[in-house]
N, C-alpha and C positions, 0 to 999 in steps of 0.2 A: 566051134567058136567062130570060125570064118563064116560058116553058114548063117549063124545068128546075126553077125554084123551085116551080111549081105541082105538079110531080110529086113533089118532095121533101116538100112539105107534106102530101101524101097519106099518106106513110109515117112522119111524125113527129108525135107528139101531145104537147102541152105543157100541164100543168095546174098552176095556182097555188093553194095552200091558205093561207088567212089564218091568222095566229097571234096572239100576245099583243101588248099595248101596254105601254110603260113610258117613264119619263123618262130622259134622259141623266144620268149621274152628275155631270158637271161643267159641261156647257153647257146653254143654254136650247134644248133640242131634245127631240123625241119619237123613240123607237126602236120601229120596227115590225118584229116578227118574222114571217117567212113561210117557206113551204116550196115548192120548185119540184120537180115530178115530170115527168120527160121519158121518153116511151115511144116506141120504134121499132116500127112496125106492119109486118106482112108484106103480101104482095100480096092476101091474103084479108081483111085488116083485123085479123088476130090480133096481139096484143102479143108481140114477140119479145125485146126488150131494154128494161129499165127502170132508171132511176137517180133517186135523190132527193137533194136538196141543201137544207140549211137556210141561209136568208139573212136579212139585216136591212137595213132602210132607215132612215136618219137624216133626220128632217125638222127642219131648223134654223129657229128662229123669231126672226129678227133683230129684228123689229118688236115683240116682246113686252116690255112694260114695265108699270109700276104703273098706267098710265091706259088700258091696252088693254081693249077690250070682249071678254071671254072668249067669250061666246056667238057673236058674229059670227066671231071667229077660228076657233073650233072648227068651225063650219059650213063655213068656207072650206077648212080642212084636210081634212075628210071629202070635200068635193066634188072637190078636186084630187088626192087620193091614192086610187087605186082599190083599194089594199091594205086600206083601212079600210072596213068595211061601215057603211052609214048607221045601223044599230042601235047602233053603238058611240059615237054622238054624245055621250050623257051621260058616258061614261067619258073621252072626249077632253076634255070641258069640265072634268072633275074634275082630270085630269092638268095641264091648262093652268093651272088655278087654283093647283095646288101649285107649279108652276114660277114663277108670278107672285109668290108669297109666300115662296118659298124664299130663305133668307139667302144672300147672295153668298159663295161659298166660294172659297178659293184653289185653284189647279190641283193643287197637291200638298199633302198633309197635313203633310209635313215641310219644305215650302219656306219659307225665311226671308222676312221681309217685305222690301219694296222690291227684288224680284228684278231687274226691268228697268224702265227703263234705269239703268245705272250712270253715274257721272260720266264724260263723254267717250266714252260707248259707245252713244249714241242712234243710231237708224236713220232714214234718210230714205226708206225703201222697205219694203214689206211682204214678209216672207219667204214663199217658195212652195216646197212640197215637190217640185214638178216641176223646180225649178231647182237641185236639190241638187248635181248634177255641176258646175255653174258655181261654186258656193260652195266645193267641194272644190278646184277649180283655184286659187282665191285663196290657199289654204293653202301653195302652192308659191312665192308671191311674197315681197315684202319684208314687214317687220313690220306696217306699217299695213294692207296688204291681208290679211295673216293675221288681224289683229284683226277686220277687217270680215267676212271669210269665217266665222270662228268665231262672231261675233255673230249672223250670219244663221242659222247652224245652231242656235245656242242658242234663237233665237226659235221655230224649228220644234220643238225638243226640249221646250219649255215646254208644248206641247200633248200630253197623253198619247196622243191618237189617232195621233200621228206616230211614236211610239217604236218600234212594231212594224216600220214601214217603214224607219226609220233603222237598226234592228237588222240588217236584211238587207243594208244597204249597208256591207260590210266595208271598202271603199276609204275612205269618209268617216271611219269610226271609227279606222281604222288611221292615216290622215293626221293626225287630231286628236291621237292618242296620241304619234305621232312628233314633231310640232311641240312638244307640251308637254314631252316628254322632252329635246329638244335645245335649245329656245329659251326655257325658262321664266324664266331669269335676265335675258333681254333686255327683257322687258315684263311688268309686273305685271298690266296690263289684259288682255293676251293669256292669261296663265296663269289669271287669275280666270275668264275667259270659257270656256276649254276645260274647266276643272274643273267649271264650272257645267253644261256639257253632260252630263258623266258623272254629276254629282250628280242630274240629272233621272232618269237610269237607276237610280241607287242608291236612289231613293225607293220602288222596287218590288223586293221580294225576288227575284222571278223573273229580274231582270236583274243580280243581284249577280255571277253567274258571268262575265258580259260585262266588268264593271268589273275583276274580279280577273284576267281573261285578259290585259287590257292593262296590268296592274300599276300601275293608277292609285293604289291605296292606298299602295303603297310610295313612289311619287312624291310624294304629298301629305305623307307623313311627312317626307321630305327637305326639301320646300319649307317646311314649318312650322318645322323645326329651323333652317333657314337664315334665315328671316324673324325668328325670335326673337333670333338672334345679331346681325342687322342692327339690331334695336331697341335692343339693349344698346350698340352702337357709336354710334347716334344720341344716346342719353342721355349717353354720355361726352363727345361733342363739344359738346353743349349746356352741360354743366357746366363745360367748359374755357372757353367763351366768356362765362361768367357770373362769372368770378373777379374782375373789376374793374368793378363796376357804375357807378362814378363817371366812368369814362372814356367820353366821348360816342361815340368811334369804336367802342369795344368794345360799347357799348350798342346802337348801330345794327346792328352785325354780328350781335349776339345776336337782335335783333328779326327781322332778315332770315332768320336760320337757323331761328328758331322758326316763322315763317310757312311756310317750306319744309318743316320737320319735320311740321307739322300736316297739310299736303297729302299727304306721303308716308305718314303714319300712317293717314290715312283710307283710302287705297287698300290699305295693308297689312292693315288690320283686315278689310276686305271680303274679301281673299284668304284670310286665316286663317279667316274665318267659313265660307266655302264649303268649304275643304279639310277643316276639322274636322267640318263637318256630313256630308260624304261619308264620313269615317271613322266617324262615329257610326252611320250607316246600315249600313255594312259590319260593324260590331261586333255585329250581330245573331247572327252566327256566332261561337261562343265560341272556335273554333280561330283565326279571324282576329283576335279580340280578344287572344288570347294572343301572337300575333306582334307586335301593337302594343305590348303590355306589355314584351316583350323589347327593343323599340326605344325604351323610356323614354317612352311616351305620357303616363304620369301626371306625370312631371317637367315635360314640355312644358305640359300643361294647368295645373298649379299655377303655373308661371311666368307663364302668360297671365292669371292672376287679378289681376295688378298693373294691368291695363288699365282704362280708364274707360268704354269703349263698352259700354252696358248690354246691347244685343242680342248682342254677342260673349260677354259674361259669362254671359248666360242659357244660351247654347250650351255654354260650357266647364263650367259648374256641372252642367248636365244630363248631360254626358258623364261627369264625375267621379262623379255619383250612380249612373249605370249601372255604372261600374267598381267602385264601393265595395262591391258585394255579394260580391266575391271577396277572400279573405284576403290574397293577394299584393299586390293593388292597394291595399287598406286599409293595409298595412304601408308601401308606398311613400308614401302620403299622410301617414303619421305621420312618416316620415323627412324629408319636404320641408316640414313644418310648415304643412300646408294649412289647419289650423284657424285659425291666426293670421291668414291672409289672408282666410278666409271671414268672420271676425268683423268685418272692415271693411265687408263688404257688408250687414250687418244694419242699417246706418244709411240704406240707400238707400230711395227712394220708389217704385222700380219694383216693382209688386206681383208680377209673374211671377218676377223675379229673387229677390226676398225669399222667396217661397214655395219656389222650387227650392233656395235656399241652406239653408233650414231643413230640408228633406227630406234633403239630403245630410248635414247635421249630425246628424240623427236616425239615419241609417245608421251614422255614425261613432261615435255615443255608446254603442254596444254594446261598445266596446273600452275597457278600463280606462285604458290609457295615453293614449288620445285624450281621455277624459273629464278627465284631469289637465290636458291642454293647453287644454281648453275653460275650465276654472276659471282657469288662468293668464292666459287671454286676456280675462277679465272677462265671460264669457258669463252667469254667474248673474245679475248685475245687469242686463245688457242684455235678457235673455230675460224677466226678472221684469217689466220695464217694458212688455213686449208681451203679457202674459197677458190683458189686457182687450180686445185686438184680436179682433174676431169672426172674421176670416178666418185669422189666423195664431196665435191663442191656443192652439188645440189642439196644434199642432206644438210650440210653445214649452213647453207643459206636459209633453209626452212626453219632450223632451230633458232638462228639469229633473228629471223623475222618474228618468231613468237616472242623472243626476249624484247624486241623493239616495240612490241605492242604496249608494254608498260612504260609510262612516262618517266618513272624513276630511273630507268636504265638507258634512256635514249642518249643522254649526253656522254655516256661512257664510250660510245662508238667514235666520237671525235678524236679520241686519244689512241686510236689503233690505226692500222693500215686498211681498215675495212672500207671506208668511204672512197678513197682513191681507186681501190680495186673494183668497186661497184660502178663507179663512173667510167672506168675503162671498159667494163663489160657492156655498159649501156651504149657507148660510142662504137664499140666493135660490131654491134648489131646492125648498124647502118639503117637501111630501110627495110630490113627483114623482120620477121616476127620476133617479138621479145617475150622471154619467159615471164609468165605472170608472177612467179615468186620474186624475180629480180626487181621488177618495177614496183611491186607491192612493198617490198623491203625498203626501197628508196623513198616511197611516199611516206612511210612511217618515220624514217630518219629525217626527212625534210621538215617535219613538224617541230624540230628542236632548233633553237636559235644558233647554237654553236655549230651543229651539224650543217645548218643552212649556209653558214659562212664558209665552211670547208668545201661544200658542194659548189658554191659560186666562185671559188678561187680560180684565177686564170680565165679560161674561156668556158667554164662550166655552164653558166647561165646562158651564154650565147649559143652553145651547142644544143642545149635542151630546147631553147626557143626555136631554133632552126628545125629540129626534128618535129617538135610538137605542132608548129604552124604548117609545116610542109605536108606532114602525113595526117594532119587532123587527129592526132593521137590523144584520146581522152585521158588516158592514165598519165601520160607525160605532162599534160596540162594540169592534172590534179596535183602532181608533184610540184609544178611551178607555182600553183596557187598556194600550196603550203609554204613554199619559200617566201612568197610575197607578204605573208602575214607578220613577219618579224620586223620590228622597228630597228632603225640604225642604218649602217652602211649597206646592208643587203637590200633594203627596200628602195634606196636611192638608185640602185642599178637598174631598176625597172623603168625609169623615166624614158630610156631609149626605145622601149618596146610598147609604150602606151598606144601609139598609132596602130601598130600591127594588131594589138589585141582589140582595139575599138573597131577595126575593120572586119572583125569576125562576126559582128552583130548583124546577122541576116537571116531571112526566112529559109534560105536554102541549106543552111548548116544544120547538122544534127543537134538536137536539143541538149543532150548531155555534154556535148563539146562546147556549146555556147555558155552553158552554166559555169564551166570551169574558167573560160575566158572572162566572163562577166564577174565571177567571184574574185579573180585576180585583180581586175581593175578596181573593184570595190575595196580591196585591201590597201590600195595605194593612197593613203592619207598623207600626202607629201605637200608641205606648204608652198613649195616653189612650182608646183604643177598647175598650169593654166587650164583648168577644167572647162572654162567657158569656150576657149578655142577648140578643145576636143569635141565638145557637144555640137558646136556649129559645123566644124569641118566634116564630121562623120554623121551629122544629122541624127543624133541619138535621142533627142527629146521625144519625137513622135514614137520611136521604138519603145522607149521606156513607158510612155503613157499608154500605148496600145497593150502592153503586156501587164498593166496593172488591173485589167478587167478580170474579175473572177471567172475562171474557166477558160481563159484565153490561152493558157499553157499549163504545163505541170506546175504543181505548187512549188517545187524546188526552184524553177526558173523565176517564178513570180517573186519568191522571197529574195533571190539575188538581185532582182530589179529594185526592190524596196531598199535593200542595203546600198546599192549603187546610188540611188537618189539621196540617201543619207550622207554618203561620202561627198558627192558633188555639192550638196547644200551647205557645206562648210564655207564655200565661196559665196560672197554677198551677191555678186552679179548672177551666178548660177541659180541661187535660191530665188532671185527675182524672176529669172527666166522660167523656172519651174512653176512659180505661182501664176504667172501670166498664161501658161499653157493649159491651166486647168488640172494640174496634177493633184492639187490638194483635195478637191472633191472626190477624185478617183481613189485617193488614199482612204478617205472616210468611208466610201462605199466598200472598199476592200476590208477595212476594219470591221464593218458590220458582218461581212460574209465570213471572216476568219476569226470571229471573236472568241472561239473556243481554243484556238491555237496560240499558245503563249509566245512562241517564237515570232509569229507574224505580228501579234499585238505589240510586243516589245520593240521590234524593229520599226513599225509604223509610228509608234509614239516617239521613238528616237528621231525619226525624220522631222516630226513636228517640233521637237526640241531644237533641232538644228535651224529650223526656219524661224522660230520665234526669236532667235538670237539677233536676226537682222530686222531692222525697222520696217522695211518695205513689206516683207512677207509676214511680219508679225501683225501688221494692221489688217492684212487680208484674212489671216486666220481668225482674228478676234471679231472682225466686223461681218465677214461674208460667209463664215462656216459655223458649224455646230461643234467644232473641235474642242473648245473649252468645256462644254457640257460632257462630252465623252471622257475627257481627261478627269473631270471631277468624279464621274462614275467609276473610272478605273482605279481611283485611289482606294477603293475597297476590294481590289483584286487580291486573290490569295498569293500571287507570285510577288515576292519581295522586290525583284529587279524592276518589274513593271511599275510598282508603287513608287519606287525611287525615281525613275525617269519622269513619271507623271508629276511628282512633287516638284522636281527641279523645273520642269516646263511651266507649271502653274505659278511658281515663284516669279519667273521672269515676266509672265503675263500680268501678275498682280502688281509688280513694281512699275512696269510701263504704264499700266492703267492709272495707278495712283499719281504718278508724275504728270501724266497728261491732264489730270483733273484739277491740278493746282491753278489758281488765278494768276494772270500775268502781273508782273510788278508795275507799280504806278511810277510814271516819270516825275521828277521834282517840279514844283510849281515855278513859273517864270519869275514871279516876285511875290513878296509877302504882302498880304492885305494890311491896312492900318490897324486892324484889330482881329483877333482870332474869333471864330464862331464859338458859341457856348459849348457845343458838343460836335463830335464827328458825325458825318452823315451816316444814317443807318445802313447804307449799302456796303460800307467798308467795316469789316470786323476789326476790333482793336488788335487782335493777334490771330495766328493760325490755329485751327482747331487742335485741341490737345490730343485728339486721337491719332493724328498723323505724326509719325516720328520724323525727325529732320531728314533722314535718308534710310532706305531699306537696303540691306546687304544683298548682293547678287548670289544666286545659288552656286554651289560648288560645280566646277567644270566636269563634264563627262568625257570619257574617252571618245576619240573621233569616230569609232564604229564599234558596235557591239559584236562580240564573237557569236558564231552560230552555236 
C-alpha cells in the first residue's frame, strides 16, 4: 500500500499559490483566498494534465474581543496558518484591528430586531448543519416536534453561510413549505418559525426564486388576511364583555379575556411582522408587487396601522412608503383614508417610526386629494409644531410646502405658529446659504394676503429688504414681490423702499434679479406715490423705452417693463412724459411682435387704456398712432379679458371724439333787431342731431394693474 502511494506521488504534482486576505462580512473571522494547481506527470516527468481551483479558508477568531492583544494574536495566526506568508504579518494586524473595532452588525440587513428566541421558542441545544436530516424528520411528527424541528432549522438559516447548503436540501425546504401550507392554522409559533426560515432566504435577492417556487408569498398573504380578521373578532368579544363594568363577574371575565387577548396579540404581531417583512423583500420585483396589489395588500397594511406595536408599525409604514410611488397604490391609500391613521402616528416618540411616517406623507402629498385629507386631519398644525425639530423639521417643511401650493389652504397657515418660525429661520441664515425648501415655502405663503400681513409684522419687511438688496437674492426678492401685490396696509409699507428698488434698474444687474425688483415696483399702485419724481430721479424713462424693443431682453423682463409703464401711467404727468418720449410707438411695435402672446397683448392694451384716460396722451394716441385700429381688430380676439379691456378703451376714445365734434355754443346777440328774419340761417340747425345722445356714460373702471 505504501509502495503504491509512493508511485502515485511520483506522477502527481500539487502546488498551492497564496492569494489575498480579507475580513468576513458578518463574523469575527479572516478569509484567506488561495489557488491549488494539480498537475499529473508522465513517466519522464513531463506534465500531462493540469487543473486549477480557487479556494478559500475561513479562520474564525472566537477569542477576539475588545481586550485582545492584536500583535500576539496576529503572530499566532501567521504561525498556525501556512497559507499566510510571514511578510503578511502587518496586514493581518491591520485586519484584526478592524475586526476588533467594527460595530456589531446584525446577520441580515433586513432582519427585524429580537429575531431569536421568541417567547416559548428557546432552544436547549445548538443547531448543527450536519444534523439537518434529523431536524427534517421532526417535521413529520406532532405539532410540538414540528415546532422544534422548524426552530432548529431556523437557527441554521440565521447564519448566511448555511443558506447555500440549505438551498441544496430540497427535502428540508419542501417539508417546511408543506407543513406551513397544511398546518399554519394549528400553531402560530410554528407558522412564525417556518416563515422566518424563508424570510432569511428572502433577505437576498438571488434566493427570491426559491421563495416564489414554494409559493410562500401567497401563503403569507392568506395568513395576514386571516389574522386581521381574527383581530377584529377579538376586539368584538372584548367590547361585548365590557358592556356592564359595574358587575363584578363581568369585570373579572373581562380582565381574564384581556390578559388572554394580550398574549394572543403579542404572538400574532410577531407573525404579522415576519410575514409582511418577507412580502416587503419579495416586492423588489414590480411584477410580484403587482400581484400583491391585486390581492389588496394596501388595504391590509392600512388596516394594520391601528396596532400599537411600534416595530410592526415601522415595517407597515415602510411597506406603504415603497408602494406609494405607484399611482394605483396611492389611489388605494386615498380610498382607505390612510392619511387619517398616519396622522395619529405623528405623536409617537419612536424616532424611526416618526421619520418613516413623514416620508410616506411626503410621497402622498404630491396628490391634490390627499393634501385635502391632510388638512382635514389637522396636519398643518401638527407639522408646524415640528418645524423646529432638527431631525424631522426638513421633512415637515417639505410636506407643508406641498400643502401651501394649493390656494385653498394658504390662509390656514396664518392661524398657526408656522410663519413666525419660518421668519426666524430666514433671519438666522444671515448671509449664508438658504435652504431652497425654506424660501420656496415662504414664497408660497407670501401669495396670501393674511399671511403677508403676518410676515410684515414688526421688522419683517425691513429685514427681508435688507437681505434681498444686500445679497441680490433673487428668491428673497420674489417673496417680496408676492408681498407687494396685496392691497391695503401691506402695500403702503413699500413706500419707504421705492427708491432702493428703482436704483436696481441697471445693465450690470442680473436679469432675473431686475425682473423681481421691477415686478415689485409695478405692483405699487399707491395714489400717494409720486411716480414722476421717481422717474426723473432714477432716469427710468430711457431704461423702460430701451427695454420695449423686441429682442432687447428676455420676454419676462420686457413684460415687467410693460406692466411698470401701465402702473406709472395712472399719473397724468407721468403719462404725458411717456407719450413725449416715444413709448407709445414702441408699444405698438411690441404689440405687432408679440400678437400671439395673450399676456403681452392684454398688458399693452391696458397701458393704452391708462393713457387714453388722460387728455394729453389721449390726443396723441388718436391722432398720431394706429392704436385705435389695432384695438378694433382685437375686439375679435378669442381671449375675453383682451376684448374687455379693448372695449373699455374704445368707449373712452368714442366719448372723447363725440364730445370734441360738438359745435361751440353761440353767444347771445348784443341787442334785438326791430324785426326777426323770416327764417334761421341755414348754417345753424334748429336742434342737435337726434343721433347724438345728450351724454355718453364712461366705461367701468379697470383695476390699476392686471395680474400676470
